[in-house]
C-alpha positions, -999 to 999 in steps of 0.1 A, spaced: 0 0 0 13 35 -9 14 54 24 30 86 12 -3 101 0 -17 97 35 10 115 53 0 149 65 13 177 88 4 176 125 -30 192 129 -35 225 148 -54 208 176 -25 184 181 2 211 185 15 218 220 11 255 224 40 260 249 65 246 224 55 273 200 59 299 227 93 286 237 104 284 201 94 320 196 113 332 226 143 312 214 141 330 180 143 364 198 174 356 217 191 337 189 187 369 170 201 389 199 232 367 198 235 368 160 230 405 155 263 411 174 280 395 144 257 410 118 264 445 131 301 440 132 303 449 169 330 424 176 351 435 146 352 472 149 366 494 177 344 519 195 361 547 176 343 534 144 308 538 160 286 568 156 298 587 187 262 592 200 258 554 201 286 547 225 267 546 258 279 541 293 256 510 294 275 492 266 300 472 286 273 461 310 249 451 282 277 433 265 286 413 296 250 404 305 242 395 269 272 371 265 266 356 299 228 350 297 223 346 259 253 333 240 247 296 232 218 292 256 190 297 231 206 277 203 206 250 229 169 255 236 163 254 198 182 222 196 162 208 225 130 217 206 143 200 175 147 168 194 112 172 209 97 178 175 114 146 162 98 126 190 64 141 183 67 133 146 78 98 154 48 91 176 24 107 151 37 85 123 38 54 145 2 60 155 -9 60 119 12 29 110 37 49 89 75 45 87 94 73 103 129 70 88 120 77 51 98 106 61 123 122 84 152 118 60 132 135 33 124 163 57 161 167 66 171 166 29 149 197 22 160 214 54 196 208 42 188 225 9 174 256 28 205 255 50 230 253 22 214 282 3 215 302 35 250 292 44 268 293 10 251 324 -5 239 345 25 254 340 59 282 319 74 265 318 108 238 294 94 226 267 118 201 249 95 227 229 76 242 215 108 207 206 121 198 188 89 231 168 87 227 158 124 190 151 117 201 122 94 222 108 124 193 113 148 173 86 130 198 60 143 189 69 179 151 71 176 145 36 190 169 38 219 156 34 255 152 65 276 182 56 297 204 52 267 192 85 252 202 104 284 235 85 286 245 92 250 232 128 253 254 136 283 284 119 268 281 139 236 276 172 254 308 165 273 327 152 242 340 186 231 365 183 260 378 151 244 378 169 210 399 197 226 425 172 238 426 155 204 433 188 186 455 206 212 473 178 231 474 149 206 480 175 180 456 160 155 443 192 141 417 177 117 396 210 114 427 226 98 420 207 66 390 229 60 410 261 68 437 251 43 411 243 16 396 278 22 431 293 17 435 275 -16 401 285 -27 406 321 -17 440 324 -34 426 308 -66 400 336 -67 427 363 -59 417 367 -23 447 366 0 427 356 30 453 339 53 451 367 78 413 368 76 413 330 80 431 335 113 403 360 122 424 391 121 401 420 125 411 441 95 402 414 69 369 407 85 361 443 84 368 442 46 344 413 42 316 430 60 321 464 42 324 448 7 299 464 -16 301 439 -45 274 412 -45 295 390 -67 325 393 -44 302 387 -14 290 354 -29 325 343 -38 337 350 -2 308 332 13 317 300 -5 350 302 13 332 312 45 314 278 44 347 260 48 358 283 77 324 279 94 326 241 94 362 242 104 352 262 135 323 239 142 347 209 142 372 228 162 348 236 190 331 202 189 297 217 182 285 187 163 287 166 195 270 193 216 241 197 193 236 160 187 237 155 225 210 181 230 189 165 202 190 133 222 179 151 254 151 166 233 141 131 221 138 120 257 119 151 267 95 147 238 87 112 249 81 124 285 58 152 273 37 128 252 36 98 275 40 112 310 27 147 306 60 162 316 49 198 311 24 194 340 50 179 363 56 210 384 79 193 408 103 180 381 102 214 363 111 232 395 141 209 401 154 214 365 149 252 368 167 255 401 196 231 394 200 244 358 203 280 369 223 273 401 249 253 381 247 271 348 247 307 358 279 308 379 298 287 353 285 310 325 297 341 344 331 324 347 331 317 310 323 354 303 353 364 325 375 340 305 364 353 271 364 390 280 395 393 303 419 364 297 449 365 275 463 331 282 452 313 250 459 276 256 448 271 292 419 295 289 407 281 256 404 247 274 386 264 304 362 281 279 354 247 264 349 233 299 327 262 310 306 259 279 299 223 286 290 228 322 274 262 320 256 267 287 235 235 285 224 235 322 214 272 321 195 265 288 176 237 305 170 259 335 155 286 312 133 261 294 119 247 327 114 282 341 95 293 311 73 261 313 65 271 349 57 307 339 35 294 311 14 274 336 6 307 353 -13 317 322 7 348 315 -10 363 285 21 381 271 38 348 265 12 339 239 25 368 218 56 347 210 36 317 196 31 332 161 69 336 158 73 300 170 49 287 144 68 306 116 103 301 131 121 290 99 107 320 79 116 345 107 151 330 112 159 335 75 142 370 74 163 381 103 194 374 82 180 392 52 170 422 72 203 424 91 225 421 60 204 448 43 209 471 73 245 464 82 266 449 53 283 468 26 260 453 0 231 470 19 231 503 39 267 497 51 260 505 87 283 478 99 304 487 129 285 519 135 266 511 167 273 505 204 260 474 221 230 491 238 217 504 205 222 471 188 200 454 214 174 481 209 175 474 171 170 437 179 139 444 199 124 467 173 129 442 145 116 414 166 84 433 175 78 440 138 82 403 131 57 395 159 32 419 143 37 405 108 37 369 119 4 374 139 -13 391 109 1 364 85 -13 336 106 -48 351 107 -50 344 69 -26 315 64 -19 282 80 19 282 78 48 306 74 58 310 37 90 289 41 73 264 63 47 259 37 73 252 10 91 229 33 60 209 41 50 205 5 84 192 -4 84 169 27 49 155 22 53 154 -16 19 169 -23 1 202 -26 -9 216 8 -34 244 12 -19 276 25 -49 299 30 -72 292 60 
């Protein structure tokens, strides 16, 4: 029997509203982390800013932002990815459908979106990594809950082993991608060795470049650097580990009503924040104030493993508890969560238009406080547009395309 024609997206009444809210909040703070790079804040000195935008609050906003935001909401988004996988698995299983072919097809088209985003638009893309690891996630879907947690924790800690392999065993395998980028860059006439080593001047030149053709050429090389850095920091292990924690969480939500287990949520919130926050503060101190590269680079990896993921879990559990209090303002994030893919890509397009040389060339012109204000303004506009869009349409525009490609059939967009 041909089962493909009977596959369909999860119905509105079967969605878990809190997950849309959490996804929407994650999209806000992912943007708050990304815009620091879009705006060139890390790559231009304060002297390059418009003087009026250098505010006394900037160092405090910078410190707080890095401590509380950096990495935490990508971790929540990774958790949600695993939860979504568990929900889709249970949905297909309930209808007697095979999960692996469906999910691989879904990941294939996510990979297409991701590669377009990564290669042609922005080196900070996360979709490509999610799609590639999504193919791996299929292998874990039938593991027991105990094995999911065990593998998840081991993978989250594995970047420490990765650091020893690269820096102590001196097996610097990510360097292969950096060298390929050098060869590519020189073949095109870009002498990017200094930029490859993340020297500030060359990255400034990339951001301020006004030629779209040159921008595309550089971005192809950026792809190699991006994945060299991902391998160097062991992000593939961290993300896959959080996916597995998400799979476990999704099962608990569906089978044991985890989101109504107040006692468990309180424990996760308290322990996650009590462990994650001090370690995250320590990590910020390392990154902002330390000049001892080798030792402190290891301590940064250590602090990320023991600070970022626990704090992210603490955030997610705290938000689940707040959601149970029926706080109306949280519902405003749900439309963003339902159109997360579209809004994530739109944030890139909006930011490149505002900051990059191929746009309005405002890169490196703003202090940190103003950058965060810009983030909030753009996000509020996205909330308004997403809310209005969903009054008339069932899915976000990119979500609609992705669903049709995944389910291999025409899906009605208008309500």
